[in-house]
PDB file of N, CA, C and O in Angstrom:
ATOM      1  N   MET A   1     -19.790  -3.692   9.717  1.00  0.00           N
ATOM      2  CA  MET A   1     -18.773  -4.883  10.385  1.00  0.00           C
ATOM      3  C   MET A   1     -18.692  -4.826  11.801  1.00  0.00           C
ATOM      4  O   MET A   1     -18.651  -3.708  12.314  1.00  0.00           O
ATOM      5  N   LEU A   2     -18.653  -6.168  12.763  1.00  0.00           N
ATOM      6  CA  LEU A   2     -18.472  -5.436  14.098  1.00  0.00           C
ATOM      7  C   LEU A   2     -17.257  -6.360  14.611  1.00  0.00           C
ATOM      8  O   LEU A   2     -16.908  -7.496  14.289  1.00  0.00           O
ATOM      9  N   VAL A   3     -16.978  -5.847  15.121  1.00  0.00           N
ATOM     10  CA  VAL A   3     -15.023  -6.403  15.638  1.00  0.00           C
ATOM     11  C   VAL A   3     -15.096  -6.705  17.566  1.00  0.00           C
ATOM     12  O   VAL A   3     -14.663  -5.859  18.349  1.00  0.00           O
ATOM     13  N   THR A   4     -15.691  -7.989  18.014  1.00  0.00           N
ATOM     14  CA  THR A   4     -15.450  -7.705  19.206  1.00  0.00           C
ATOM     15  C   THR A   4     -14.344  -8.042  19.653  1.00  0.00           C
ATOM     16  O   THR A   4     -13.657  -8.970  19.227  1.00  0.00           O
ATOM     17  N   ILE A   5     -13.980  -7.004  20.924  1.00  0.00           N
ATOM     18  CA  ILE A   5     -12.656  -6.936  21.592  1.00  0.00           C
ATOM     19  C   ILE A   5     -12.616  -6.676  22.957  1.00  0.00           C
ATOM     20  O   ILE A   5     -13.297  -5.664  23.126  1.00  0.00           O
ATOM     21  N   GLY A   6     -12.243  -7.002  23.846  1.00  0.00           N
ATOM     22  CA  GLY A   6     -12.081  -7.612  25.099  1.00  0.00           C
ATOM     23  C   GLY A   6     -12.028  -6.272  25.949  1.00  0.00           C
ATOM     24  O   GLY A   6     -12.846  -6.023  26.834  1.00  0.00           O
ATOM     25  N   SER A   7     -11.195  -5.604  25.663  1.00  0.00           N
ATOM     26  CA  SER A   7     -11.213  -4.088  26.526  1.00  0.00           C
ATOM     27  C   SER A   7     -11.279  -2.807  25.931  1.00  0.00           C
ATOM     28  O   SER A   7     -10.693  -2.628  24.863  1.00  0.00           O
ATOM     29  N   ILE A   8     -11.973  -1.803  26.522  1.00  0.00           N
ATOM     30  CA  ILE A   8     -12.307  -0.367  25.880  1.00  0.00           C
ATOM     31  C   ILE A   8     -10.895  -0.207  25.464  1.00  0.00           C
ATOM     32  O   ILE A   8     -10.708  -0.088  24.253  1.00  0.00           O
ATOM     33  N   THR A   9      -9.674  -0.179  26.400  1.00  0.00           N
ATOM     34  CA  THR A   9      -8.567   0.239  25.874  1.00  0.00           C
ATOM     35  C   THR A   9      -7.885  -0.925  24.386  1.00  0.00           C
ATOM     36  O   THR A   9      -6.973  -0.388  23.757  1.00  0.00           O
ATOM     37  N   THR A  10      -8.087  -1.636  24.140  1.00  0.00           N
ATOM     38  CA  THR A  10      -7.873  -2.322  23.170  1.00  0.00           C
ATOM     39  C   THR A  10      -8.676  -1.729  21.790  1.00  0.00           C
ATOM     40  O   THR A  10      -8.206  -1.238  20.764  1.00  0.00           O
ATOM     41  N   ALA A  11      -9.841  -1.938  22.127  1.00  0.00           N
ATOM     42  CA  ALA A  11     -10.778  -1.340  21.520  1.00  0.00           C
ATOM     43  C   ALA A  11     -10.421   0.082  20.477  1.00  0.00           C
ATOM     44  O   ALA A  11     -10.476   0.278  19.263  1.00  0.00           O
ATOM     45  N   SER A  12     -10.091   0.793  21.504  1.00  0.00           N
ATOM     46  CA  SER A  12      -9.449   2.367  21.487  1.00  0.00           C
ATOM     47  C   SER A  12      -8.625   2.645  20.269  1.00  0.00           C
ATOM     48  O   SER A  12      -8.677   3.455  19.344  1.00  0.00           O
ATOM     49  N   ARG A  13      -7.636   1.398  20.725  1.00  0.00           N
ATOM     50  CA  ARG A  13      -6.166   1.412  19.905  1.00  0.00           C
ATOM     51  C   ARG A  13      -6.269   1.561  18.549  1.00  0.00           C
ATOM     52  O   ARG A  13      -5.863   2.378  17.722  1.00  0.00           O
ATOM     53  N   ALA A  14      -7.345  -0.102  18.530  1.00  0.00           N
ATOM     54  CA  ALA A  14      -7.415  -0.587  17.128  1.00  0.00           C
ATOM     55  C   ALA A  14      -8.649   0.532  16.200  1.00  0.00           C
ATOM     56  O   ALA A  14      -8.468   0.539  14.982  1.00  0.00           O
ATOM     57  N   ALA A  15      -9.465   1.148  16.566  1.00  0.00           N
ATOM     58  CA  ALA A  15      -9.938   2.069  16.166  1.00  0.00           C
ATOM     59  C   ALA A  15      -9.073   3.194  15.609  1.00  0.00           C
ATOM     60  O   ALA A  15      -9.250   3.770  14.535  1.00  0.00           O
ATOM     61  N   LYS A  16      -7.977   3.449  16.627  1.00  0.00           N
ATOM     62  CA  LYS A  16      -6.931   4.871  16.112  1.00  0.00           C
ATOM     63  C   LYS A  16      -6.204   4.114  15.223  1.00  0.00           C
ATOM     64  O   LYS A  16      -5.972   4.667  14.148  1.00  0.00           O
ATOM     65  N   VAL A  17      -5.740   2.891  15.395  1.00  0.00           N
ATOM     66  CA  VAL A  17      -4.552   2.803  14.050  1.00  0.00           C
ATOM     67  C   VAL A  17      -5.798   2.088  13.174  1.00  0.00           C
ATOM     68  O   VAL A  17      -5.293   1.265  12.411  1.00  0.00           O
ATOM     69  N   ILE A  18      -6.731   2.116  13.086  1.00  0.00           N
ATOM     70  CA  ILE A  18      -7.749   1.829  11.706  1.00  0.00           C
ATOM     71  C   ILE A  18      -7.443   3.302  11.174  1.00  0.00           C
ATOM     72  O   ILE A  18      -6.690   3.543  10.230  1.00  0.00           O
ATOM     73  N   ARG A  19      -8.125   4.231  11.905  1.00  0.00           N
ATOM     74  CA  ARG A  19      -8.161   5.879  11.179  1.00  0.00           C
ATOM     75  C   ARG A  19      -6.809   5.852  10.904  1.00  0.00           C
ATOM     76  O   ARG A  19      -6.676   5.466   9.743  1.00  0.00           O
ATOM     77  N   ARG A  20      -5.813   6.064  11.387  1.00  0.00           N
ATOM     78  CA  ARG A  20      -4.428   6.653  10.860  1.00  0.00           C
ATOM     79  C   ARG A  20      -4.016   5.314   9.999  1.00  0.00           C
ATOM     80  O   ARG A  20      -2.974   5.387   9.347  1.00  0.00           O
ATOM     81  N   VAL A  21      -4.358   4.765   9.981  1.00  0.00           N
ATOM     82  CA  VAL A  21      -4.174   3.829   8.238  1.00  0.00           C
ATOM     83  C   VAL A  21      -4.549   3.793   7.009  1.00  0.00           C
ATOM     84  O   VAL A  21      -4.200   3.673   5.835  1.00  0.00           O
ATOM     85  N   LEU A  22      -5.678   3.992   7.975  1.00  0.00           N
ATOM     86  CA  LEU A  22      -7.015   3.108   6.044  1.00  0.00           C
ATOM     87  C   LEU A  22      -7.879   4.871   6.281  1.00  0.00           C
ATOM     88  O   LEU A  22      -8.753   5.407   5.600  1.00  0.00           O
ATOM     89  N   GLY A  23      -7.294   5.259   7.288  1.00  0.00           N
ATOM     90  CA  GLY A  23      -8.196   6.785   7.014  1.00  0.00           C
ATOM     91  C   GLY A  23     -10.064   6.492   6.595  1.00  0.00           C
ATOM     92  O   GLY A  23     -10.795   6.973   5.730  1.00  0.00           O
ATOM     93  N   ILE A  24     -10.300   5.413   7.770  1.00  0.00           N
ATOM     94  CA  ILE A  24     -11.961   5.790   7.446  1.00  0.00           C
ATOM     95  C   ILE A  24     -12.787   5.579   9.131  1.00  0.00           C
ATOM     96  O   ILE A  24     -12.571   5.283  10.306  1.00  0.00           O
ATOM     97  N   ASN A  25     -13.636   5.910   8.347  1.00  0.00           N
ATOM     98  CA  ASN A  25     -14.745   5.481   9.858  1.00  0.00           C
ATOM     99  C   ASN A  25     -14.690   4.933  10.650  1.00  0.00           C
ATOM    100  O   ASN A  25     -14.727   3.788  10.198  1.00  0.00           O
ATOM    101  N   VAL A  26     -14.603   4.862  11.838  1.00  0.00           N
ATOM    102  CA  VAL A  26     -14.716   3.455  12.850  1.00  0.00           C
ATOM    103  C   VAL A  26     -15.069   3.938  14.405  1.00  0.00           C
ATOM    104  O   VAL A  26     -14.528   4.715  15.191  1.00  0.00           O
ATOM    105  N   GLN A  27     -16.307   3.045  14.456  1.00  0.00           N
ATOM    106  CA  GLN A  27     -16.576   3.373  15.994  1.00  0.00           C
ATOM    107  C   GLN A  27     -16.834   2.266  16.862  1.00  0.00           C
ATOM    108  O   GLN A  27     -17.297   1.160  16.581  1.00  0.00           O
ATOM    109  N   VAL A  28     -16.238   3.018  18.627  1.00  0.00           N
ATOM    110  CA  VAL A  28     -15.987   2.259  19.667  1.00  0.00           C
ATOM    111  C   VAL A  28     -17.222   1.943  20.045  1.00  0.00           C
ATOM    112  O   VAL A  28     -17.818   3.019  20.057  1.00  0.00           O
ATOM    113  N   ILE A  29     -17.853   1.218  20.316  1.00  0.00           N
ATOM    114  CA  ILE A  29     -19.507   0.797  20.904  1.00  0.00           C
ATOM    115  C   ILE A  29     -19.259  -0.616  22.136  1.00  0.00           C
ATOM    116  O   ILE A  29     -18.344  -1.430  22.257  1.00  0.00           O
ATOM    117  N   HIS A  30     -20.390  -0.427  22.808  1.00  0.00           N
ATOM    118  CA  HIS A  30     -20.305  -1.790  23.910  1.00  0.00           C
ATOM    119  C   HIS A  30     -20.501  -2.607  22.749  1.00  0.00           C
ATOM    120  O   HIS A  30     -20.812  -2.134  21.656  1.00  0.00           O
ATOM    121  N   THR A  31     -20.329  -3.778  22.962  1.00  0.00           N
ATOM    122  CA  THR A  31     -20.697  -5.022  22.275  1.00  0.00           C
ATOM    123  C   THR A  31     -22.207  -5.591  21.945  1.00  0.00           C
ATOM    124  O   THR A  31     -22.114  -6.718  22.432  1.00  0.00           O
ATOM    125  N   PRO A  32     -23.124  -5.525  21.580  1.00  0.00           N
ATOM    126  CA  PRO A  32     -24.760  -5.557  21.296  1.00  0.00           C
ATOM    127  C   PRO A  32     -24.635  -6.768  22.194  1.00  0.00           C
ATOM    128  O   PRO A  32     -23.707  -7.576  22.148  1.00  0.00           O
ATOM    129  N   THR A  33     -26.245  -6.828  23.474  1.00  0.00           N
ATOM    130  CA  THR A  33     -26.119  -7.972  24.268  1.00  0.00           C
ATOM    131  C   THR A  33     -26.377  -9.538  23.422  1.00  0.00           C
ATOM    132  O   THR A  33     -26.157 -10.686  23.807  1.00  0.00           O
ATOM    133  N   GLN A  34     -26.895  -9.049  22.214  1.00  0.00           N
ATOM    134  CA  GLN A  34     -27.023 -10.780  21.749  1.00  0.00           C
ATOM    135  C   GLN A  34     -25.631 -11.013  21.440  1.00  0.00           C
ATOM    136  O   GLN A  34     -25.524 -12.191  21.098  1.00  0.00           O
ATOM    137  N   LEU A  35     -24.388 -10.351  21.403  1.00  0.00           N
ATOM    138  CA  LEU A  35     -23.281 -11.192  20.687  1.00  0.00           C
ATOM    139  C   LEU A  35     -22.251 -11.507  21.969  1.00  0.00           C
ATOM    140  O   LEU A  35     -21.293 -12.233  21.703  1.00  0.00           O
ATOM    141  N   ASN A  36     -22.394 -10.951  23.518  1.00  0.00           N
ATOM    142  CA  ASN A  36     -21.924 -10.277  24.342  1.00  0.00           C
ATOM    143  C   ASN A  36     -21.803 -12.125  24.837  1.00  0.00           C
ATOM    144  O   ASN A  36     -22.844 -12.780  24.872  1.00  0.00           O
ATOM    145  N   ARG A  37     -20.697 -12.664  25.120  1.00  0.00           N
ATOM    146  CA  ARG A  37     -20.757 -13.675  25.583  1.00  0.00           C
ATOM    147  C   ARG A  37     -20.162 -13.645  27.097  1.00  0.00           C
ATOM    148  O   ARG A  37     -19.274 -14.416  27.460  1.00  0.00           O
ATOM    149  N   GLY A  38     -20.591 -12.936  27.703  1.00  0.00           N
ATOM    150  CA  GLY A  38     -20.115 -12.646  29.033  1.00  0.00           C
ATOM    151  C   GLY A  38     -18.997 -11.517  29.688  1.00  0.00           C
ATOM    152  O   GLY A  38     -18.494 -10.921  28.735  1.00  0.00           O
ATOM    153  N   GLY A  39     -18.675 -11.230  30.440  1.00  0.00           N
ATOM    154  CA  GLY A  39     -17.452 -10.017  30.951  1.00  0.00           C
ATOM    155  C   GLY A  39     -18.214  -8.665  30.090  1.00  0.00           C
ATOM    156  O   GLY A  39     -19.341  -8.441  29.649  1.00  0.00           O
ATOM    157  N   CYS A  40     -16.799  -7.877  30.142  1.00  0.00           N
ATOM    158  CA  CYS A  40     -16.902  -6.735  29.790  1.00  0.00           C
ATOM    159  C   CYS A  40     -16.654  -6.567  28.390  1.00  0.00           C
ATOM    160  O   CYS A  40     -15.732  -7.374  28.266  1.00  0.00           O
ATOM    161  N   SER A  41     -16.784  -6.211  27.548  1.00  0.00           N
ATOM    162  CA  SER A  41     -16.774  -6.522  26.060  1.00  0.00           C
ATOM    163  C   SER A  41     -17.317  -5.365  25.161  1.00  0.00           C
ATOM    164  O   SER A  41     -18.528  -5.212  25.001  1.00  0.00           O
ATOM    165  N   TYR A  42     -16.256  -4.447  24.500  1.00  0.00           N
ATOM    166  CA  TYR A  42     -16.486  -3.456  23.415  1.00  0.00           C
ATOM    167  C   TYR A  42     -15.973  -3.982  21.903  1.00  0.00           C
ATOM    168  O   TYR A  42     -15.286  -4.925  21.510  1.00  0.00           O
ATOM    169  N   SER A  43     -16.581  -3.017  21.359  1.00  0.00           N
ATOM    170  CA  SER A  43     -16.477  -3.452  19.589  1.00  0.00           C
ATOM    171  C   SER A  43     -16.360  -2.348  18.684  1.00  0.00           C
ATOM    172  O   SER A  43     -17.158  -1.417  18.796  1.00  0.00           O
ATOM    173  N   ILE A  44     -15.503  -2.327  17.832  1.00  0.00           N
ATOM    174  CA  ILE A  44     -15.276  -1.438  16.880  1.00  0.00           C
ATOM    175  C   ILE A  44     -16.014  -2.030  15.585  1.00  0.00           C
ATOM    176  O   ILE A  44     -15.820  -3.135  15.076  1.00  0.00           O
ATOM    177  N   LYS A  45     -16.882  -1.058  15.185  1.00  0.00           N
ATOM    178  CA  LYS A  45     -17.896  -0.818  13.638  1.00  0.00           C
ATOM    179  C   LYS A  45     -17.314  -0.301  12.719  1.00  0.00           C
ATOM    180  O   LYS A  45     -16.376   0.430  13.038  1.00  0.00           O
ATOM    181  N   PHE A  46     -17.629  -0.468  11.195  1.00  0.00           N
ATOM    182  CA  PHE A  46     -16.871  -0.316  10.020  1.00  0.00           C
ATOM    183  C   PHE A  46     -18.176  -0.772   9.218  1.00  0.00           C
ATOM    184  O   PHE A  46     -19.039  -1.611   9.477  1.00  0.00           O
ATOM    185  N   SER A  47     -18.004   0.024   8.243  1.00  0.00           N
ATOM    186  CA  SER A  47     -18.633  -0.447   6.596  1.00  0.00           C
ATOM    187  C   SER A  47     -17.485  -1.741   6.452  1.00  0.00           C
ATOM    188  O   SER A  47     -16.266  -1.890   6.373  1.00  0.00           O
ATOM    189  N   ASP A  48     -18.777  -2.583   6.477  1.00  0.00           N
ATOM    190  CA  ASP A  48     -18.462  -4.104   5.377  1.00  0.00           C
ATOM    191  C   ASP A  48     -17.488  -3.941   4.410  1.00  0.00           C
ATOM    192  O   ASP A  48     -16.529  -4.643   4.092  1.00  0.00           O
ATOM    193  N   ASN A  49     -18.029  -2.592   3.887  1.00  0.00           N
ATOM    194  CA  ASN A  49     -16.547  -2.747   2.644  1.00  0.00           C
ATOM    195  C   ASN A  49     -15.071  -2.670   2.830  1.00  0.00           C
ATOM    196  O   ASN A  49     -14.275  -2.728   1.892  1.00  0.00           O
ATOM    197  N   TYR A  50     -14.672  -2.509   4.356  1.00  0.00           N
ATOM    198  CA  TYR A  50     -13.293  -2.528   4.648  1.00  0.00           C
ATOM    199  C   TYR A  50     -13.005  -3.721   5.167  1.00  0.00           C
ATOM    200  O   TYR A  50     -11.855  -3.656   5.601  1.00  0.00           O
ATOM    201  N   HIS A  51     -13.545  -4.974   5.379  1.00  0.00           N
ATOM    202  CA  HIS A  51     -13.638  -6.357   6.299  1.00  0.00           C
ATOM    203  C   HIS A  51     -11.751  -6.651   6.162  1.00  0.00           C
ATOM    204  O   HIS A  51     -10.826  -6.781   6.963  1.00  0.00           O
ATOM    205  N   MET A  52     -11.937  -6.648   4.433  1.00  0.00           N
ATOM    206  CA  MET A  52     -10.233  -7.024   4.494  1.00  0.00           C
ATOM    207  C   MET A  52      -9.141  -6.786   4.623  1.00  0.00           C
ATOM    208  O   MET A  52      -8.127  -7.408   4.937  1.00  0.00           O
ATOM    209  N   SER A  53      -9.592  -5.043   4.144  1.00  0.00           N
ATOM    210  CA  SER A  53      -8.730  -3.819   4.842  1.00  0.00           C
ATOM    211  C   SER A  53      -8.275  -3.724   6.572  1.00  0.00           C
ATOM    212  O   SER A  53      -7.163  -3.654   7.097  1.00  0.00           O
ATOM    213  N   VAL A  54      -9.633  -3.756   7.145  1.00  0.00           N
ATOM    214  CA  VAL A  54      -9.029  -3.770   8.721  1.00  0.00           C
ATOM    215  C   VAL A  54      -8.437  -5.341   8.960  1.00  0.00           C
ATOM    216  O   VAL A  54      -7.373  -5.478   9.565  1.00  0.00           O
ATOM    217  N   LYS A  55      -9.036  -6.288   8.553  1.00  0.00           N
ATOM    218  CA  LYS A  55      -8.162  -7.461   9.115  1.00  0.00           C
ATOM    219  C   LYS A  55      -6.950  -7.626   9.296  1.00  0.00           C
ATOM    220  O   LYS A  55      -6.495  -8.142  10.317  1.00  0.00           O
ATOM    221  N   ARG A  56      -6.144  -7.145   8.174  1.00  0.00           N
ATOM    222  CA  ARG A  56      -4.611  -6.977   7.761  1.00  0.00           C
ATOM    223  C   ARG A  56      -4.067  -6.075   8.145  1.00  0.00           C
ATOM    224  O   ARG A  56      -2.839  -5.986   8.163  1.00  0.00           O
ATOM    225  N   VAL A  57      -5.353  -4.652   8.788  1.00  0.00           N
ATOM    226  CA  VAL A  57      -4.103  -3.904   9.483  1.00  0.00           C
ATOM    227  C   VAL A  57      -4.361  -4.278  11.204  1.00  0.00           C
ATOM    228  O   VAL A  57      -3.597  -3.822  12.055  1.00  0.00           O
ATOM    229  N   ILE A  58      -5.355  -5.027  11.506  1.00  0.00           N
ATOM    230  CA  ILE A  58      -5.308  -5.849  13.033  1.00  0.00           C
ATOM    231  C   ILE A  58      -4.074  -6.918  12.721  1.00  0.00           C
ATOM    232  O   ILE A  58      -3.020  -6.833  13.350  1.00  0.00           O
ATOM    233  N   SER A  59      -4.238  -7.701  11.932  1.00  0.00           N
ATOM    234  CA  SER A  59      -3.016  -8.915  11.992  1.00  0.00           C
ATOM    235  C   SER A  59      -1.937  -7.873  12.028  1.00  0.00           C
ATOM    236  O   SER A  59      -1.490  -7.887  13.176  1.00  0.00           O
ATOM    237  N   GLU A  60      -1.309  -6.974  11.304  1.00  0.00           N
ATOM    238  CA  GLU A  60       0.110  -6.160  11.314  1.00  0.00           C
ATOM    239  C   GLU A  60       0.106  -5.873  12.272  1.00  0.00           C
ATOM    240  O   GLU A  60       1.195  -6.026  12.824  1.00  0.00           O
ATOM    241  N   TYR A  61      -0.969  -5.313  13.103  1.00  0.00           N
ATOM    242  CA  TYR A  61      -0.513  -4.399  14.307  1.00  0.00           C
ATOM    243  C   TYR A  61      -0.660  -5.271  15.745  1.00  0.00           C
ATOM    244  O   TYR A  61      -0.830  -4.616  16.774  1.00  0.00           O
ATOM    245  N   ASN A  62      -0.615  -6.290  15.800  1.00  0.00           N
ATOM    246  CA  ASN A  62      -0.227  -7.378  16.670  1.00  0.00           C
ATOM    247  C   ASN A  62      -1.755  -7.522  17.492  1.00  0.00           C
ATOM    248  O   ASN A  62      -1.792  -8.255  18.481  1.00  0.00           O
ATOM    249  N   ILE A  63      -3.135  -6.724  17.002  1.00  0.00           N
ATOM    250  CA  ILE A  63      -4.382  -6.452  17.981  1.00  0.00           C
ATOM    251  C   ILE A  63      -5.532  -7.532  18.145  1.00  0.00           C
ATOM    252  O   ILE A  63      -6.580  -7.709  17.522  1.00  0.00           O
ATOM    253  N   PRO A  64      -4.983  -8.144  19.145  1.00  0.00           N
ATOM    254  CA  PRO A  64      -6.000  -8.987  20.071  1.00  0.00           C
ATOM    255  C   PRO A  64      -7.946  -9.021  19.293  1.00  0.00           C
ATOM    256  O   PRO A  64      -8.621  -8.110  19.773  1.00  0.00           O
ATOM    257  N   VAL A  65      -8.348  -9.488  18.758  1.00  0.00           N
ATOM    258  CA  VAL A  65      -9.425  -9.559  18.494  1.00  0.00           C
ATOM    259  C   VAL A  65     -10.395 -11.015  18.986  1.00  0.00           C
ATOM    260  O   VAL A  65      -9.902 -12.143  18.963  1.00  0.00           O
ATOM    261  N   LYS A  66     -11.802 -10.745  19.409  1.00  0.00           N
ATOM    262  CA  LYS A  66     -12.953 -12.318  19.956  1.00  0.00           C
ATOM    263  C   LYS A  66     -12.790 -12.671  18.669  1.00  0.00           C
ATOM    264  O   LYS A  66     -12.001 -13.421  18.095  1.00  0.00           O
ATOM    265  N   ARG A  67     -14.022 -11.733  18.194  1.00  0.00           N
ATOM    266  CA  ARG A  67     -14.684 -12.685  16.986  1.00  0.00           C
ATOM    267  C   ARG A  67     -15.374 -11.326  15.862  1.00  0.00           C
ATOM    268  O   ARG A  67     -15.430 -10.148  16.214  1.00  0.00           O
ATOM    269  N   TRP A  68     -15.859 -11.867  14.447  1.00  0.00           N
ATOM    270  CA  TRP A  68     -16.180 -10.604  13.633  1.00  0.00           C
ATOM    271  C   TRP A  68     -16.791 -11.136  12.969  1.00  0.00           C
ATOM    272  O   TRP A  68     -16.623 -12.233  12.435  1.00  0.00           O
ATOM    273  N   TYR A  69     -17.911 -10.139  12.887  1.00  0.00           N
ATOM    274  CA  TYR A  69     -19.577 -10.269  12.883  1.00  0.00           C
ATOM    275  C   TYR A  69     -19.436  -8.998  11.311  1.00  0.00           C
ATOM    276  O   TYR A  69     -18.586  -8.116  11.189  1.00  0.00           O
ATOM    277  N   GLY A  70     -20.642  -9.363  10.258  1.00  0.00           N
ATOM    278  CA  GLY A  70     -21.049  -8.979   9.063  1.00  0.00           C
ATOM    279  C   GLY A  70     -22.357  -9.131   9.796  1.00  0.00           C
ATOM    280  O   GLY A  70     -22.844 -10.104  10.373  1.00  0.00           O
ATOM    281  N   GLU A  71     -22.961  -7.415   9.541  1.00  0.00           N
ATOM    282  CA  GLU A  71     -24.327  -7.047   9.972  1.00  0.00           C
ATOM    283  C   GLU A  71     -25.053  -7.145   8.239  1.00  0.00           C
ATOM    284  O   GLU A  71     -24.520  -6.777   7.193  1.00  0.00           O
ATOM    285  N   SER A  72     -26.407  -7.764   8.437  1.00  0.00           N
ATOM    286  CA  SER A  72     -27.407  -8.220   7.414  1.00  0.00           C
ATOM    287  C   SER A  72     -28.110  -7.440   7.534  1.00  0.00           C
ATOM    288  O   SER A  72     -27.771  -6.738   8.487  1.00  0.00           O
ATOM    289  N   ASP A  73     -29.298  -6.993   6.921  1.00  0.00           N
ATOM    290  CA  ASP A  73     -30.489  -6.418   6.842  1.00  0.00           C
ATOM    291  C   ASP A  73     -31.161  -6.484   8.380  1.00  0.00           C
ATOM    292  O   ASP A  73     -30.772  -7.252   9.259  1.00  0.00           O
ATOM    293  N   GLY A  74     -31.879  -5.846   8.470  1.00  0.00           N
ATOM    294  CA  GLY A  74     -32.545  -6.009  10.362  1.00  0.00           C
ATOM    295  C   GLY A  74     -31.681  -5.587  11.256  1.00  0.00           C
ATOM    296  O   GLY A  74     -32.271  -5.421  12.323  1.00  0.00           O
ATOM    297  N   GLY A  75     -30.691  -5.363  11.320  1.00  0.00           N
ATOM    298  CA  GLY A  75     -29.384  -5.435  12.790  1.00  0.00           C
ATOM    299  C   GLY A  75     -29.373  -6.724  12.957  1.00  0.00           C
ATOM    300  O   GLY A  75     -29.268  -6.967  14.159  1.00  0.00           O
ATOM    301  N   VAL A  76     -29.422  -7.512  12.429  1.00  0.00           N
ATOM    302  CA  VAL A  76     -28.675  -9.032  12.820  1.00  0.00           C
ATOM    303  C   VAL A  76     -27.433  -9.710  12.384  1.00  0.00           C
ATOM    304  O   VAL A  76     -27.416  -9.936  11.174  1.00  0.00           O
ATOM    305  N   TYR A  77     -26.625 -10.007  12.896  1.00  0.00           N
ATOM    306  CA  TYR A  77     -25.503 -10.305  12.677  1.00  0.00           C
ATOM    307  C   TYR A  77     -24.862 -11.462  12.788  1.00  0.00           C
ATOM    308  O   TYR A  77     -24.732 -12.206  13.761  1.00  0.00           O
ATOM    309  N   ASN A  78     -24.315 -11.574  11.245  1.00  0.00           N
ATOM    310  CA  ASN A  78     -23.594 -13.173  11.448  1.00  0.00           C
ATOM    311  C   ASN A  78     -22.322 -13.569  11.752  1.00  0.00           C
ATOM    312  O   ASN A  78     -21.804 -12.864  10.886  1.00  0.00           O
ATOM    313  N   ASP A  79     -21.670 -13.948  12.108  1.00  0.00           N
ATOM    314  CA  ASP A  79     -20.410 -14.890  12.571  1.00  0.00           C
ATOM    315  C   ASP A  79     -19.548 -15.258  11.496  1.00  0.00           C
ATOM    316  O   ASP A  79     -19.859 -16.244  10.827  1.00  0.00           O
ATOM    317  N   LEU A  80     -18.327 -14.505  11.180  1.00  0.00           N
ATOM    318  CA  LEU A  80     -17.670 -13.963   9.865  1.00  0.00           C
ATOM    319  C   LEU A  80     -16.022 -15.234  10.595  1.00  0.00           C
ATOM    320  O   LEU A  80     -15.179 -15.882   9.975  1.00  0.00           O
ATOM    321  N   SER A  81     -16.248 -15.060  11.960  1.00  0.00           N
ATOM    322  CA  SER A  81     -14.748 -15.689  12.556  1.00  0.00           C
ATOM    323  C   SER A  81     -14.635 -17.018  12.201  1.00  0.00           C
ATOM    324  O   SER A  81     -13.637 -17.662  12.526  1.00  0.00           O
TER     325      SER A  81
END
């Protein structure tokens, strides 16, 4: 699962909150070129299994996100927004 976020600061905050609340592994990465819609963009990456839990935490902590993507075989991302 990949969630695009506008800034490194917000992405880092999101990852920190998710790790603390859910105790799962979250990576902060540069948004892949094929998903970047212009400008500086970072993403958080985590297992698809935690999609709904992460969505709840992001909502509870009012973390602004751009788009949600699920990853299929071969590294192709599916827009879930």
